[in-house]
N, C-alpha and C positions, 0 to 999 in steps of 0.2 A: 336868628342866624343872619349873618351879614356877609357880603362878598365885596372884595375890593378889586377894582380893575385898574390896570395901568395901561395907558394908551396915548398915542400921539393925538394932538388936537386935530379934529377933522376926520378921524378914522371912524369906521362903522361902529366900533364899540363906544367911542365918545358920543356919537349921535344917539346910540342906544341909551347910555347913561343920562343923557341930557333930559330924557323923558321921565327920569327917576323911576325906572322900572328895573327890577332885578330878576334874574333867572328864577330865584326861589318863589317870587310872586307869580310868575307865569305858570309854574308847574304845581303850585300849592292848590289844594281843593278849596272850594268856596266855604264849606262848613264842615266842622268836625265836632261830634258829640261823643263823649266817653261815658259809657254806663258801667255798671258793676262788672259785667262779663262780656261786653261787646262794644264795638265802635259803630257810629253811624257817620259815614263819609259821603258827602253829596247825596244823601238820601239812601245810600246802599249800606247794608249791614255786614259787619265782619266780626268773626270770633277766632281767636288764636288758641290752639292747644299746644301744650308741651308734653313730651313723652318722659315719664318718670320711672318706668319699669319695663324691662325687656325679658323675653324668654331665655331660659338657660341654654337651649340648643337652637340654632338657626341653620337653615339650608339656603342654597342659592335661590333667589326669587321669593324669599319669604315676605317681602314687602309688596308683592304683586297685587294683592287685593286693594291696597291703598293707592299705589301708583296708577292703577286702572280703575279707580273708584268711579261709579257712574254719576259723577257730579264734579263741578269745577272746584279744584283745591289748589292752594299755593303751598308747596312743600319745600322746606329748606333743611339741608344737612350742614353741620359745621364739624370740621375735623381738625383736631389740634395734636400734632406730634408731641410726645413726652420723652424726656431724656431717660434712657434705659437704666442708668445708675440710680436715679431717684426712685424709679419704680421697683427696682430690685431691693432697695433698702426698705421700702414700704412693704413689699411682699414678704421679706424675711421677718419683719416684725409681726405681720398679720399671721404668718404661718406659725411662728412661735406662740402667739396668743391662742390660736385654735388648738394646737397640740396640747398646750397647758390645760385648756378647758376640757378636752377629751380625757386626758390623764386624770384630772381632778374628779371628773364624774365617775370614772372607773374605780378610783381609790375609795370613793364614797359608796360604791356598790350600785351606782345608777347606770342606766343605759345611756350610752353616748348619744348626743343629739344628732339625728340623721342629717339635718340641714348643715350643721357644722362639719360633719364628715364629708359631705358632698362639696362644700366650699373648700375644704382643705385639699381634697383630691384635685380640684380645678386649679388651685393656687400652686400646688407642687408641679403639676404638668406645665402650667404657664411659666413658672420659674425656670424649669429645665429648658424650655424652648427659647426663652429670652437670653439665657446664658449662652446657648449654642448659636444664637443669631438667627434662629429659624423664624421667630416672630419679632415684630416691633409693637410698641404700645401707643395708643392714641386715646384722646378724649373725644367723644362723639355726642353731638346733640341733634335733636330731631324735633322740628316744629311744623304745625299745620295751621294754615289760616283758611277759614271757610267763608266764602262770600255768599250772600243771599239777598233777594229783593225785599223780603219782609222778615220780621222777627219770628213769625210762625215757621216760615221755610227754614230760617237759620236754626231754630231749635230742632226741627225735624231732621235736617241733614246732620246736625251735631250728634243726635242720638244714633243715626246710622253709622257715622264714622267711629264713634266710641264702641258700638257693637262690633264693627269689623275689627277694630284694634283689639278688643277683648277676645275675639275668636283666635287671634294670633298670639294671645298671652302677653299683650302689650298694654301697659297702663297709660292712658291718656288723661290729662287734666286741663281744665280751663285756666288760663292765666288771669285769674280774677284780680281786679284792681291794678292790672298791669297790661291792659290791652293795647295801649299805645306802643309800648316797647315790643310787645308781641307782633304787632302789625309791621313795625319797622324791621324786626328780625327776619320776617319772611319776605320782605321787599327785596328787590335785586340790588341791595347795597353792600352785602357781605359783612354786616355788623350784627354780632350776636349780643343783644341787649338783655337777654334773660339768663343765659349761661347755666342751663340745667344740663349737665353732662353725665355721660356714662363711660367708664373705661372699656375699651375694646382692643383686642389684638388684631393683627393684620388679617387673619383668616376670617374672623367674625365680621370685620369691617368690609372685607371684599364681597360678602354676600349681599350687601346693600347696593352694590354697583355691578354692572350697569343695570338700569331699569330693564327688566326682562321682557318688556312688551316689544316683541319682534315686529319689524316692518319689512315687507317684501314688496317694495314699490319702486319702480323706475320710471324714467321719462318716456319709455316706449315699450311696446309689447301688448299682450292680451290681458284683459281683465279676467282673472280666474275666480275672484270672489272678494269677500271682505273679512278682515281679521276681527272677530267678535270681541277681542280684548280691548281694542282701542278704536274700532270702526275705521281703520285705515284700509285703503284699497290694496289688494294683492295684484299687482301688475307686473308681468314678467315676459321677457322675450326668450323663448326656449332656444332660439338660434344664437344667443349670446353666450351660452354655456359651453363647457368643454365637449359635450356631445348633446344631441338634440332629442334623445329618447326619453320616454315617460312610461311609468308603470302605474296602473290604477287598481287598487284592491278594495273590495267592499262586499258585504253580504247582498243578497238579492233584495232589491227595493230600497237600497241605501242612497241611490242617486248617482251611480257611476256613469251610466249611459247618458243621463241628463247633463252631467258635467262635460263629458267628452263631446256631446253634440254642440254645447255652447262654445267650447274651444274651437271646434271645427268651423262653425259659421263665422266666429269672430276672426279666426286666422284667415279664412277665405277673403274677408273684407280687407285684410291687410296684405293680400297678394300671394298667399300660399296656395299651392295646389293640394287638394284633399282627396285621398283615396281611402275607402273604407271597406273592410271585409266584414259583412254583416250576417251573422248566423241566425238572428232571431227576428228579422223583418222589422227592425226598429228605426231605420233611417230613411224609409221611403218618403214619408211626408216632408221631412227636411230637404231631401234631395229634390223633390218636385218644387218646393218653395224657392229654392235658389237656382233653379234651372239646370240642375245636374242631370247626369245620366245614370239610370238605375238598371243594372244588368243582373238578371236572375238566372241561376243555374238549376235546372231540373231536367227530367226526362223529356218533358214536353217543350222546354224552352228552346227558342231558335239560337240562343247564344252558345257558342262552343269555343273551347280552347283545345288545340291539339298539343299534348305534352311533347310530341316529337318535333314540333315546328322549329325550324332554324331561322326563319325570316326575322324574328324579333331580336336575335342575338347577332345576326350576320353583319359584318363590316367588311367593306371592300378590301380584298387582298389579305384578310386574316382568317386563319383556320379556327373555327369555333366548334367543330364537331366533338373534340375531346371534352370540352367543358359541358356540352349538352349531354353527352353520354354519362358523365359523372353525375349530373343532375338527375338523369333518368334512373341511375342506380339507386339514389336515395328515394325517389318516388316509388319505384317498383318494390323496394324493401317494405315501404309502408303498405303496399297492396298485397305483397306475397308473404310478408312476415320474415322472420329470421332465415338467413341462408347460410349454409356451410360453405367452406372455401371452394369446393368442387362446383356447386351450383352457382356461386357468384362468378367464378371464372367462365362457366358455360353461358351465363347471362350476358357477360361482357362480349363474348364471341358472337352471340346471337344478335346483340344490338348493332355491332359493327357490320355484320352480314346483312341485317335488315336495311340499313342505310345503303349498303353497296348494291343491293338488289334494286334500289331506286336510282342508282347511278350517282350516289353521293359518297365521296371519299374524303381523304384529308386535304385534297386539292380545293382551295377556297373557291375556284371557279365553278365547281360542281355543286356547291352548297346553296345555290339559288334555285335548284330544281324542287319539284313538289316533294314534301317530306313524307315519310311513311306514316302509317296509323298503327294503333294498338293491334288491329287485325293482322297487319303485316308481321309484327313480332310474333304473334301467336302462330302464324303459318311457318315462320322460320324455325321456331322451337319444335313444332310437330315434325318438320322435315328432317331434324337432326336424328330422330328415331333412337334416342337413348332413354333410359329410364329417368335420369335426372332431368333431361330436356322435356320429356312428357309431363313430369311432375310440375315443372315451371309453367308449362302451357296450361295445365289443369288449374293452376292458381289464378290465371287471368282469363280463363274461358268465359266466366260469367260477364265480363266486360265486353266480350266479342259476340257471344251467342246466347248468353243466359239472361238473367233478370236485370242486369245492369247495362244492357246494350243500349247504345244511343247517348251515353254520357260523355265518354272520352274517346270516341272513335270517329270524330268528324274533324275536318280542317278548321283552323282558327278563322273566325269571322267577326271579331270585335276589335276595337281600338281604344286607346287612351287619349282622346282629344279634348275631353271636357275637363275644366278645372275642378269639378266636384263629381267624382265617380264612385258609385257604390256597387259592390259585388255581393249579391245575396245568395246564401246557400240554405235558406230557410226551408225550402221544399225538399231537401235531400234527407234521406234517412241518416241516423246517427253514424252508421258504419261507413257512410260515404263522405261525411263532412270533412274529416281530416284529410282525405285524399283530394277532395275538391279544393280545400283551403290551400293545400300544398301546391297544386297546379296553378291556382290563381296567384298565389304569392310569387311563384317562380316566374310567371308571366309578367307580373308587375315589376319584379326586381330586374328582369332583363331590359324592360323599357326604361326604368329609372337610370340604369347605367349608360344608356345610349343618349339620353336627353337630360342635361344638367339644368335643374331649376329647383326652387325652394318648395319642398313637398312635406306633407305629413301623412304617414300611412298608419291607419288605425286598424288594429286586429282585435275585434271583440271576442269574448270567450276564448282567450288565447290558451287556456288550459287544455283545450282539445288538441292543439298542436304539440303539447308537451307529453301527450300519452304515448307517442312513438319516438324512439331515440333519433331516428333519421330526420323526422320533421322538426324535432326540438333542435337538432344540430343546425338545420337550415334556418330556423328562427334566430338562433344565436349568431350565425354568420351575417344575417341582415343587420342585427343590432350592432355588431362589431364594425361593420363596414359602411353603415348608412351615412355617417358624417361625411365621408369622402365624397358622397354624391349629393350633399346638401339636403338630406332627408332625415326627418325624425320619426321614429317608430313609437307608436303608443300601443302598449299591450294592456288589455282590460280583462280582468278575471274576478270571479267571485270565489273561486276555489283556491284560496291562498296556499294551503298545505300541499295540494296536488301540484300546483305550479312551482313552489319552492322546494318540493321534495327532491327534485332533480338538481344535480350540480349545475346543469345548464340554465335552469330557472333562476338559481341564485346568481349566476354570471350575468344573465340578462338584467336582473335587478341592480347589480353592482355597476353595470354600464349604462344606467339610466340616470341622468342628472336630475330629472324631475320625478317626483313620486307623490302619489296622493293616497292617503289612507282615510276611508270613510268608515262608517259604523261596521264593527267586526262582531262575529259570533263569539259567544263565551268559550266555545270549544277550541277556537283557533287563537284566542287572545294571548295565551302564554307563548305560543310559537311566534306570533307577530311581535310581541314585546321583545323577545330574544333577538329576532332578526333585525329589528329596527332600533334596538337599544332605547326603548321608550321608558320614560320616567313613570312613577306611579300616577302622577297627575295626568299624563298623556294617556296612560292606559285607561283610567277612569273616564276621560273625555271620549275615547272611542267606544267604550262600553255603553255610555249613556247618550251618545250623539243622536241628534235628530236627523231626518233626511237632509242630505246635502251638507252635513257638518262633519269635519274631520281635521286632519293635519296635512299640511302641504309642505313638501320638501323641495328646495331649490338649491342644488349644490350642497354646501355645508350648512345652509340655513334652513330653519323650519319655523312654521307658524300655524296656529289654529286657523281654520278657514270655514266660512259659510258661503256656499255657492248662491249667487243671486242672478236674476235675469229680469229683463223688461217683460211687460205683458205680451208684446209681440213675439219675443223669443220664446217665452213659456209656451205659447200656443203651438209653436213649431217643434219643440223638443220634449214636451211632456210625454211620459209613458204610462201615466195612470189610466187604467181602462175606463173609469167613470168619467174622467175629463175628456178622453177621446170620444166616448160615446155621446157625451153632451155636445161636443163640437160637431159631430156628424149629424145629430138631430137638428142643431141650429142651421147647418148647411142645407139639410133637406127641407126644413121649413122655409128657408130663404128661397129655394128653387120653386117650391109650391106657390109662395107669395108672388114671386116674379111672374110665374105663368098666369096666375089669377089676374094680375094687373094687366098683362098683355092681352088676355081674353076680354077683360072689361074695356080695354082701350079700343 
């Protein structure tokens, strides 16, 4: 190969040529050896395969196992458009031949060849689509070059590639005695020197593109995990999407809390304020490690929230009493159960009267006074002396005089000043958890609306909020309006069917731009498949997923994910009892050792 250069005397090119060096000499390898079925270039081994046979039916992503093969491969496709008229002429001739073959076999009393019948059916379908302009026709060629450091490695990888191709019903063959042309065919030159082609229509050809290995990686955001198909990072900024909400669904022990904790601590480092509603005592260690505030709610806890408190929503010169009474209606329905129109109207009258007895009216200037307590509403209902009012009073009596006294009948004494705050309801009975979660969420929501900043609110075991229509409606209102206040809500649940059984649960899912599916139970798999429009491959992935493996959805995109952490992060976020016990024992051993050293000293 030679190159000719035309240049003016004294130009850089003239100086270059004066040294009698050509570009081809610079890029050419030092040594090339061509064997029967491989090349050796500069001591490295290469073998080229060409594809000679394809499956009859293909689906999108059918080349995935080869594209994401666990070894370096050079893959080349060549596509040649073919004139429709010549193809139709060839098809017509082939169809006539196959029809004649079938008719001859029938006349001779033979059974028609099933292979010929299948080919005839495909040819007739393709002929119709070409005539109507639905399809176009192409010649397609597919080549693979395998690099390796040694001939043994080359032979081993070749066997694996041929085995993978065979599983896809693809016939791969070595370009024996033609490895030089094979190597050049897969080089980035765009020259097909082997020309082993297969006819394909538009639909079949489209299944080879694009390579279906999805990447969800951006230049900013949180590391959520690794795509196991191509080992790319899944990095995403949830605040760059149309809304900032996320839903996480998984069975118990699949790694959902592990994932949420990792996102929380990584988002904290990027400047987001984190607020967590923790029903299972899982976030205390992480909270302590990052210097957060852990607020526990129980009968003996000093932390209290008064659901009647107006100080959190009050703004100078604005009447907030009406909004607070609407919020109390929803809370009291969770406590009292369903109310008929008479009792609901009576409750509204009692709430207004309870505030009025404390000197608080629709006048904004009065709304800075000390708010009433649950006991004040109870006394107001008793004082009405009607059957319906006494019935309502009886429904809240246990919170004032009974077994639940001390929970919600004190003035608010907490604040949201720490960038990492955890509210725990672990010590509450199951019957009280939805009520406490509602009161805490209402408190958080009122603070969020007053102070605009980037926040993530995490509600673990969110299915408990979906058990009551009014608390579910409240959750939905937060999801719908959180974006306006620069907040993303993360709902975490293991009870997929319970959560999505309600229309509001489905609405929360629809309004969450980020979604994570980890390992699912076999009982819920069909329902999950229907809701998330999963393919058969994705369904199998979730059924067989290991801990921390699943599918990550970001807007319209989705990708398989494997959650990863550093050793330091793992110690903070692990929930495995054996690991936590081991760390506690190590810590105790360290204390004893330190004491011993101190005494010896």
